[in-house]
C-alpha positions as CSV (number, residue, x, y, z in Angstrom):
1,M,-118.4,-53.1,-57.2
2,A,-121.1,-51.1,-59.0
3,K,-120.4,-47.8,-60.7
4,K,-121.1,-44.6,-58.8
5,I,-123.4,-42.0,-60.2
6,K,-124.0,-38.4,-59.1
7,V,-127.6,-37.3,-59.1
8,T,-128.4,-33.5,-59.0
9,Q,-131.9,-32.0,-58.6
10,V,-132.3,-29.4,-61.4
11,R,-136.1,-28.8,-61.3
12,S,-138.5,-28.1,-58.4
13,I,-140.9,-30.7,-57.1
14,I,-143.6,-28.2,-56.4
15,N,-146.9,-29.2,-58.1
16,R,-145.6,-32.7,-58.8
17,P,-147.5,-35.9,-57.9
18,K,-146.9,-37.4,-54.5
19,R,-145.2,-40.4,-56.0
20,Q,-142.5,-38.3,-57.7
21,K,-142.0,-36.3,-54.5
22,A,-141.5,-39.6,-52.6
23,T,-139.1,-40.8,-55.2
24,M,-137.0,-37.7,-54.9
25,E,-137.0,-38.0,-51.1
26,A,-136.0,-41.6,-51.3
27,L,-133.0,-40.6,-53.6
28,G,-132.0,-38.2,-50.8
29,L,-132.8,-35.0,-52.8
30,R,-134.6,-32.3,-50.8
31,K,-133.4,-29.0,-52.2
32,L,-132.8,-27.6,-55.7
33,N,-129.2,-28.1,-57.0
34,Q,-128.5,-30.6,-54.3
35,T,-126.2,-33.5,-55.4
36,V,-126.1,-37.0,-54.0
37,E,-124.0,-40.1,-54.9
38,H,-125.4,-43.5,-55.3
39,E,-124.3,-46.8,-56.7
40,A,-125.8,-47.6,-60.1
41,T,-128.0,-50.5,-59.0
42,P,-131.1,-51.4,-60.9
43,Q,-133.3,-50.1,-58.1
44,I,-131.6,-46.6,-58.1
45,L,-131.6,-46.5,-61.9
46,G,-135.4,-47.2,-62.0
47,M,-136.0,-44.5,-59.5
48,I,-134.0,-42.0,-61.6
49,A,-136.0,-43.0,-64.7
50,K,-139.2,-42.1,-62.9
51,V,-138.0,-38.6,-62.2
52,S,-135.5,-38.1,-65.1
53,H,-137.2,-34.8,-66.0
54,L,-136.3,-33.4,-62.6
55,V,-132.7,-34.5,-62.2
56,K,-129.3,-34.6,-64.0
57,V,-127.2,-37.7,-63.8
58,E,-123.4,-37.9,-64.2
59,E,-121.2,-41.0,-64.1
60,K,-118.4,-40.7,-61.6
């Protein structure tokens, strides 16, 4: 089983490119300080890398 990670949105997506907004939406993040859990798959880690400046990641 893959490791779980917690992803928290720490910066606003206002004035960000559509692609970054779509990535945040795909991660399940819609509000500031919202936290979601995901398995650490290559797809999820790639999405997090694209918006790393907007989120905080913790291993669970």
